[in-house]
Every structure is written in structure tokens, then in C-alpha cells.
LOVO-197623 format. One record per residue: x, y, z of N, C-alpha, C in turn; residue number from 1; residue in one letter. Coordinates in steps of 0.02 Angstrom, whole numbers, always signed. Each point is the difference from the previous one (the first is absolute). Example, Ala and Ser with C-alpha at 12.3 -4.5 7.8 and 13.67 -1.06 7.14 Angstrom:
2
  n_east  n_north    n_up  ca_east  ca_north   ca_up  c_east  c_north    c_up  seq  type
    +660     -284    +390      -45       +59      +0     +45      +60      +0    1     a
     -18      +53     -36      +42       +59      +3     -39      +55     +37    2     s
***
This chain:
231
  n_east  n_north    n_up  ca_east  ca_north   ca_up  c_east  c_north    c_up  seq  type
   -9953    +5579  -11516       -1       +50     +53     +30      +65     -28    1     m
     -35      +54     +13      +22       +65     -25     +58      +26     +41    2     r
     +42      +40     -34      +57       +30     +34     -23      +48     +53    3     e
     +30       -4     +58      -18       +44     +55     -56      -25     +43    4     g
     -32      -54     -21      -55       -28     +41     +28      -43     +55    5     s
     -37       -8     +53      +22       -40     +57     -23      -72      -8    6     v
     +48      -47      +7      -18       -71      -8     -42      -23     +59    7     a
     -49      -38     -13      -43       -28     +53      -8      -74     -12    8     s
     -11      -38     +55       -8       -73      -5     -65      -17     -34    9     a
      +3      -52     -39      -61       -23     -33     -39      -44     +49   10     i
     -60      +17     +12      -41       -37     +49     -21      -67     -29   11     a
      +7      -52     +40      -23       -67     -19     -70      -12     +26   12     n
     -38      -37     -35      -68       -16     +27      +6      -39     +64   13     p
     -42      +14     +48       +4       -32     +66     -18      -74      -4   14     s
     -42      -19     -45      -21       -71      -4      -2      -21     -73   15     d
     +59      -13     -30       +1       -17     -71     -31      -69     -11   16     p
     -42       -6     -46      -30       -65     -15     -27       +1     -71   17     k
      -6      -60     -27      -27        -8     -68     -59      -46      +5   18     v
     -55      +22     -24      -60       -41      +2      +2      -51     -58   19     n
      -4      -63     +18       +1       -54     -49     -67      -36      +2   20     l
     -21      -26     -57      -63       -38      -2     +10      -70     +29   21     p
     +10       -3     +66      +16       -64     +31     -56      -51      -8   22     t
     -62      +24      -6      -54       -48      -8      +7      -36     -67   23     d
     +22      +37     -52      +11       -33     -65     +61      -44      +1   24     l
     +52      +22     +36      +60       -42      +5     -16      -66     +32   25     l
     -41       +2     +51      -17       -62     +35     -41      -46     -44   26     a
     -40      +29     -43      -43       -41     -42     +38      -29     -60   27     k
     +46      +40     -28      +30       -19     -63     +69      -30      +6   28     n
     +27       -3     +59      +67       -26      +9      +0      -55     +52   29     n
     +33      -55     -16       +7       -55     +47     +71       +1     +28   30     s
      +7      -19     +62      +65        -1     +33     +18      -72     +15   31     v
     +57      -20     -24      +24       -68     +14     +63       +4     +42   32     s
      +0      -36     +55      +57        +0     +45     +51      -52     -22   33     l
     +65      +16      +2      +51       -48     -21      +3      -58     +49   34     p
     +10      -60     -27       +5       -59     +42     +72      -15     +19   35     l
     +48      +29     -38      +70       -13     +14     +40      +61     -16   36     s
     +60       +3     +29      +45       +55     -12     +38      -13     -64   37     r
     +46      +48     -17      +39        -8     -61     +45      -61      +2   38     d
     +20      -20     +61      +45       -58      +6     -38      -66      +3   39     d
     -65       +3     -10      -40       -61      -1     -25      -23     +67   40     g
     +22      +32     +54      -22       -20     +67     -69      +29     +15   41     k
     -40      -34     +40      -66       +26     +14      +3      +65     +38   42     p
     -51      +42     -11       -3       +64     +35      -7      -11     +74   43     v
     -41      -47     +20      -11       -14     +70     +48      -53     +25   44     s
     +22       +7     +62      +43       -51     +30     -41      -58     +28   45     d
     -65       +5      -4      -43       -53     +26      +4      -60     -46   46     s
      -9      -60     +27       +1       -60     -42     -57       +2     -51   47     p
      +9      -31     -59      -52        +2     -51     -64      -35     +20   48     p
      +4      -47     +45      -60       -35     +21      -7       +7     +75   49     t
     -62       +2     +23      -14        +7     +71      +6      -68     +33   50     l
     +30       -2     +57       +9       -62     +37     -42       +3     +63   51     r
     -29      -56     +17      -41        -3     +61     +45      +10     +60   52     a
     -19      +41     +48      +42       +11     +58      +6      -64     +40   53     p
     +59      -10     +30      +11       -59     +41     -43       +5     +63   54     s
     -17      -58     +25      -42        -1     +60     +40      +25     +59   55     t
     -23      +53     +34      +38       +26     +56      -1      -50     +58   56     p
     +53       -2     +40       +0       -44     +58     -53      +21     +50   57     p
     -31      -48     +31      -52       +16     +49      +1      -54     +54   58     s
     -38      +13     +51       -4       -47     +56     -42      -61     -20   59     d
      +8      -55     +37      -42       -58     -14     -74      +17      +6   60     p
     -43      -37     -34      -72       +15      +2     -28      -13     +70   61     p
     -55      +34     +13      -37       -11     +62     -68      -29     -18   62     t
     -30      -33     +49      -62       -35     -14     -53      +17     +53   63     f
     -63       -4     -22      -56        +8     +46      -2      -60     +46   64     t
     -12      +13     +65       +2       -54     +50     +67      -36      -5   65     d
     +54      +32     +19      +68       -26     -12     +11      -72     +23   66     p
     -28      -18     +58       +9       -68     +25     -66      -37      -1   67     n
      -7      -43     -49      -62       -39      -6      -3      -59     +48   68     l
     +55      -13     +35       +4       -58     +44     -11      +18     +73   69     l
     -27      +59     +13      -12       +20     +69     -52      -45     +33   70     v
      +3       -3     +65      -49       -40     +37     -70      +26     -12   71     t
     -45      -45     -14      -69       +19     -16     -13       +2     -74   72     g
     +55       +5     -40       -7        -3     -73     -23      +64     -32   73     g
     +11       +5     -64      -22       +57     -40     -36      -27     -61   74     v
     -58      +25     -15      -36       -23     -59     +36      +20     -64   75     g
      +7      -47     -46      +33       +15     -63     -45      +42     -44   76     i
     +27      +54     -28      -38       +47     -40     +27       +1     -72   77     k
     -42      +24     -45      +23        +8     -69     +59      +48      -3   78     a
      +1      +51     +44      +55       +48      +3     +67      -34     +14   79     l
      -1      -51     +42      +62       -36     +15     +29      -31     -63   80     h
     -42      -22     -45      +23       -31     -63     +25      +54     -48   81     i
     -39      +52     -10      +18       +50     -50     +64      +38     +19   82     t
      +8      +17     +63      +60       +36     +18     +61      -46      +0   83     e
     -10      -64     +13      +56       -47      -5     +21      -10     -73   84     l
     -48       -1     -45      +16        -4     -71     +42      +60     -21   85     r
     -20      +59     +23      +38       +61     -16     +71       -4     +27   86     t
      +8      -24     +61      +66        -6     +30     +43      -50     -38   87     a
     -29      -56     -21      +37       -50     -37     +24      +28     -67   88     i
     -44      +36     -34      +19       +29     -64     +53      +54      +8   89     n
      -5      +40     +53      +52       +50     +13     +68      -33     +12   90     n
      -1      -56     +35      +62       -37     +12     +27      -29     -65   91     l
     -44      -27     -41      +21       -29     -64     +34      +54     -43   92     r
     -31      +58      -4      +29       +55     -40     +67      +21     +31   93     v
      +3       +2     +65      +63       +18     +34     +56      -48     -17   94     r
     -18      -63     -12      +50       -51     -15      +9      -10     -76   95     l
     -31      +43     -40      +11        -2     -72     -49      -42     -38   96     g
     -54      -22     +32      -51       -40     -34     -60      +44     -17   97     l
     -42      -26     -44      -61       +37     -17     -54      -15     +52   98     s
     -50      +42      +1      -55       -11     +46     -38      -63     -21   99     a
     -25      -35     +49      -35       -63     -14     -72      +14     -21  100     y
     -24      -33     -53      -70       +11     -23     -48      -45     +40  101     p
     -33      +28     +47      -44       -39     +44     -62      -23     -39  102     w
     -13      -64      +3      -58       -28     -36     -46      -42     +45  103     t
     +17       -7     +63      -40       -40     +46     -34      +46     +51  104     k
     -61      -17     +20      -40       -58     -15     -23       -1     -73  105     p
      -6      -60     -26      -18        -9     -71     -69      +28     -14  106     t
     -47      -10     +46      -69       +21     -12      -7      +76      -9  107     l
     +44      +38     +32       -5       +73      -4     +59      +30     -39  108     t
     +37      -43     -35      +56       +23     -42     +51      +39     +40  109     n
     +15      -25     +59      +53       +31     +41     -23      +52     +49  110     g
     -62      +18      -1      -26       +51     +45     -21      -32     +66  111     v
     +29      +25     +55      -20       -23     +67     -54      +47     +25  112     v
     -60      -24      +4      -57       +42     +16      -9       +7     +75  113     q
     -11      +62     +21      -13       +13     +71     -65      -33     +21  114     a
      +1      -33     +56      -60       -33     +25      -9      -70     -27  115     g
     +41      -20     -49       -6       -67     -27     +45      -49     +37  116     g
      -7      -63     -17      +43       -52     +30     +69       +1     -34  117     l
     +51       -9     +40      +69        -2     -25     +20      -73      -7  118     i
     +16      -20     -61      +18       -69     -14     +76       -9      +2  119     s
     +23      -61     -10      +72       -15      +0     +34      +26     -63  120     a
     -38      +11     -53      +30       +19     -64     +45      +61      +3  121     e
     -23      +57     +26      +44       +59      +2     +61       -9     +45  122     p
      -7      -40     +53      +57       -13     +45     +53      -40     -37  123     i
     -21      -52     -35      +47       -41     -38     +34      +42     -55  124     i
     -39      +44     -31      +28       +42     -53     +52      +48     +29  125     e
     -13      +28     +59      +49       +45     +31     +63      -37     +19  126     m
      -7      -63     +20      +60       -40     +14     +42       -8     -63  127     r
     -33      -13     -56      +35        -8     -63     +37      +64     -19  128     t
     -34      +57      +6      +30       +64     -18     +60      +17     +44  129     a
      -5      -16     +64      +54       +14     +46     +58      -48     -10  130     l
     -15      -64     -13      +53       -49     -12     +41      +16     -62  131     d
     -32      +30     -50      +36       +20     -60     +53      +53     +16  132     q
     -13      +40     +51      +47       +53     +18     +51      -22     +51  133     a
     -21      -42     +48      +44       -18     +55     +20      -73      +2  134     l
     -31      -42     -42      +13       -71      +4     -47      -33     +50  135     g
      +1      -66      +2      -43       -36     +46     +22      +12     +72  136     a
     -48       +6     +46      +19       +14     +70     +27      -62     +35  137     p
     +40      +12     +51      +25       -54     +42      -1      +26     +73  138     s
     -42      -31     +42      -44       -57     -12     -58      +18     -47  139     p
     -35      -51     -21      -54        +9     -49     -58      +39     +30  140     a
     -45      +20     -44      -59       +35     +22     -43      -44     +46  141     y
     -42      +33     +38      -44       -37     +46     -47      -45     -39  142     a
     -15      -56     +28      -44       -49     -33     -73      +21     +11  143     a
     -45      -40     -28      -71       +12     +10     -31      +48     -49  144     g
     +35      +12     -56      -28       +46     -50     -19      -41     -61  145     l
     -63      -13      -7      -25       -38     -57     -71      +21     -13  146     a
     -24      -14     -60      -68       +18     -17     -49      -33     +49  147     l
     -46      +39     +26      -49       -26     +47     +21       +8     +72  148     g
     +64      +18     +13      +23       +10     +68      -2      +74     +18  149     q
      -9      +17     +63       -3       +71     +20     +69      +33      -5  150     p
      +0      +65     -16      +62       +38      -2     +19      +18     +71  151     i
     +61      -14     +19      +24       +15     +67     +41      +64      +1  152     l
      +4      +30     +58      +39       +62      +7     +73      -10     -19  153     a
     +27      -59     +16      +70       -13     -15     +14       +2     -74  154     i
     -50      -18     -41      +10        -1     -72     +12      +70     -28  155     h
     -27      +51     +34      +11       +69     -20     +63      +27     +34  156     i
      +7      -14     +65      +55       +28     +38     +68      -23     -25  157     q
      +6      -63     -20      +65       -24     -22     +21      +33     -67  158     e
     -49      +17     -42      +16       +35     -61     +22      +72     +15  159     l
     -34      +31     +47      +21       +67     +21     +71       -1     +26  160     r
     +16      -48     +42      +66        -4     +30     +54      -11     -54  161     d
     -16      -39     -51      +48       -11     -54     +12      +63     -40  162     r
     -53      +38     -12       +7       +63     -37     +46      +48     +38  163     v
     -12       +8     +65      +41       +46     +40     +72      -24      +3  164     i
      +9      -65     +10      +68       -28      +3     +36      +10     -67  165     s
     -35      -14     -55      +30        +8     -66     +15      +73     -15  166     g
     -43      +44     +23      +10       +72     -11     +63      +24     +37  167     w
      +7      -23     +63      +58       +21     +40     +64      -28     -30  168     t
      -1      -62     -23      +60       -30     -29     +20      +35     -64  169     a
     -49      +24     -39      +17       +33     -63     +29      +70     +12  170     s
      -7      +26     +62      +27       +66     +16     +73       -4     +21  171     s
     +26      -59     +12      +68        -8     +24     +46      -15     -58  172     q
     +56      +36      -5      +49       -10     -52     +51      -51     +23  173     m
      +6      -56     -35      +51       -50     +19     +70      +29      -8  174     p
     +48      -25     +38      +67       +28      +0     +33       -3     -68  175     r
     -12      -53     -39      +33        -7     -65     -41      +30     -57  176     d
     -57      +32     +16      -40       +31     -52     -49      -48     -33  177     g
      +0      -63     +18      -45       -49     -29     -33      -39     +56  178     h
     -62      -18     -12      -37       -37     +51     +32      -68     +14  179     a
     +28      -31     -52      +29       -67      +9     +51      -13     -54  180     s
     +60      -20     +19      +52       -21     -47     +27      -67     +23  181     l
      +9      -45     -47      +29       -65     +17     +71       -4     -27  182     s
     +42      -39     +34      +71        -4     -18     +21      -73      -6  183     y
     +51      -10     -42      +34       -65      -4     +60       +4     +46  184     d
      -2      -39     +55      +53        +5     +50     +68      -22     -27  185     t
      +0      -42     -52      +63       -24     -28     +35      +53     -42  186     a
     -39      +39     -38      +30       +50     -44     -11      +71     +24  187     t
     -42       +9     +51      -18       +66     +26     -33      +43     -53  188     n
     -38      -31     -45      -35       +36     -52     -75       +4     +18  189     r
     -30      +54     -23      -72        +8     +10     -36      -44     -50  190     v
     -45      -41     +24      -36       -47     -43     -71      +24     -15  191     t
     -20      +56     +28      -66       +27     -13      -7      +19     -74  192     t
     -59      -12     -28      -12       +16     -70     +15      +74     -14  193     s
     +37      +13     -55      +17       +68     -18     +74      +15      +8  194     g
     +37      -47     +30      +72        +8      +9     +37      -51     -44  195     f
     +57      +21     -30      +38       -45     -43     +74      +16      +7  196     a
     +42      -50     -15      +73        +7      +7     +33      -26     -63  197     y
     +61      +27     -14      +38       -26     -57     +45      -57     +24  198     d
     +41      -28     -45      +41       -58     +16     +51      +16     +54  199     a
     +21      +63      +4      +50       +19     +50     -30      +15     +68  200     a
     -67       -3      +4      -33       +12     +63     -22      +72     +11  201     g
      +9      +42     -52      -23       +69      +6     -74       +5     -12  202     n
     -33      +40     +40      -72        +8      -8     -13      +44     -61  203     q
     -41      -25     -46      -13       +36     -62     -72      +23      -6  204     v
     -41      -22     +45      -70       +22      -2     -28       -2     +71  205     r
     -38      +52     +18      -29        +3     +67     -62      +43      -3  206     a
     -31      +10     +58      -63       +37      +3     +13      +69     +28  207     i
     -19      +51     -37       +0       +69     +24     +66      +24     +26  208     g
      -1      +36     +56      +60       +31     +27     +50      -51     +26  209     l
     -23      -62     +11      +46       -51     +23     +57       -9     -49  210     w
     -16       +3     -65      +51        -8     -51     +52      +56      +4  211     w
     -21      +62     +11      +46       +56      +5     +46      -10     +60  212     i
     -28      -23     +55      +40       -11     +60     +52      -54     -11  213     f
     -21      -57     -29      +46       -55     -11     +53      +19     -52  214     v
     -20      +35     -53      +48       +20     -51     +54      +45     +29  215     a
     -19      +44     +45      +49       +45     +31     +49      -40     +42  216     a
     -23      -51     +35      +44       -42     +40     +50      -36     -45  217     i
     -25      -27     -58      +43       -36     -45     +55      +45     -29  218     q
     -17      +62     -16      +49       +47     -27     +54      +14     +52  219     v
     -21      +10     +63      +49       +14     +52     +46      -59     +12  220     r
     -27      -61      -6      +41       -58      +9     +53       -5     -55  221     r
     -21      +15     -62      +47        -3     -55     +55      +53      +8  222     r
     -20      +60     +23      +49       +54      +8     +49      -16     +56  223     e
     -25      -30     +54      +44       -16     +55     +48      -56     -17  224     s
     -20      -44     -46      +43       -56     -19     +46      +18     -58  225     s
     -12      +59     -31      +41       +21     -57     -25      -25     -66  226     g
     -53      -39      -1      -26       -28     -62     -38      +53     -37  227     a
      +9       +2     -65      -38       +45     -42     +27      +71      -1  228     g
     +58      +14     +30      +28       +67      +0     +51       +5     -56  229     t
      +6      +59     -28      +48       +10     -54     +71       +6     +26  230     g
     +49       -6     -45      +69        +8     +22     +47      -33     -48  231     g
***
């Protein structure tokens, strides 16, 4: 700046930019994203493998012609069989079992054809699939189901009723967190498989949160009695 001249601000460009050959950069350069941070932890907080979502709770299944035992009767349809199969499999999955692979009637490889005759085979197969999930019924299933005999409405309705009953029961949480626990009345120990005790009677193995609950009780008992404390 010359002596005696007036200083003035240097003007900046209103839109500074540099033109780069981005088309060449895209062609000649590959970009790799890091899979982990410097500390070795994954970049994403998501689990490394995808897990199937748990089955959301839902209401018991509904059926076409809900009451097959109404006065005057209801004709058995292929739909009654197919939707009952779906309900049974939904219940099986709800109870932790896999879906049942339907193979009856044998002649059609498990396909119940609309307009065709319904034999005893698919009914017996549905009984088997349901018994695997709920156990044998008491009282037993209705009689009169054999090859060559007509399918009765009760043979379908009783399976529907078992599905709904089993569905409702699976929605209820037992007070102790387990559907069934057996005890030895002499020792007051749980005899259900999965529980174990040491020689002193302390529980050393249990199922799920039950073990945490029992262990906490045992610690409190030791603290209240003074056992295991320093001094």
C-alpha cells in the first residue's frame, strides 16, 4: 500500500468454489467404510446378526361358522380345515414349537381340496399336532373318527375349542413365573428338572430369573444370621 493512500477492504468472492473432476473421482476412487472404531468396537450399535422379531401378542383365532354344533347343522368345508390348521400352527409357534408339516390326506400330499370329500386323515393329523403342544385331552376326543366313517361337526369343533383354550392359557402368567413347578414336601426343594442343590441345601442351579430371586433370598438370610460377614 502506498503512503497516503486510503486503506480499503479486500472484497471476497460471493460464492467461492473449486471445480473438481468429481466424475473422475467417482470412477477412479473406491470408498470403504470402517467396520470398527479405533477401540475395536463396531461402528453400529446394532447386533451383528439380524434376529427374527418375536411374535406379538394377539387375540385368540376366530373361525368361519364359529359354532358348528348349532341346531340344523353346518356343512363341513375345506375352509374349516385350512383355517384350523393355521390356528394350530400359530398356537404351536406361540408355545415355542415349530409349525406342523401337514401331509394328510395322503392322496393329495396334504392339500385339502375345495369341493372334495374330507376324510379322517387330516382330522387325526390335527389332533396329533395339537397334542404335541398341549398334551392329550381330558376327556378324550369324540369317538366315531375312523377311515370310512363320516366326519362329524364335533370333530372340528372340539379342536377349535382346544386351540382357543390353549391360546388363552398361554396368555396368563403364572404367579411363580413357571407354568408348573413340583416340590419335595420333606425338604421343600424344587424337584422340577433344571433345579439343583448343594449338600447344605443351597440352590445352585435354577431356571432364568428364578435363580436370581432365590439367590437374593439366600444372601439376605446369611446376612441376617451373621454368616459370611467379615469381622
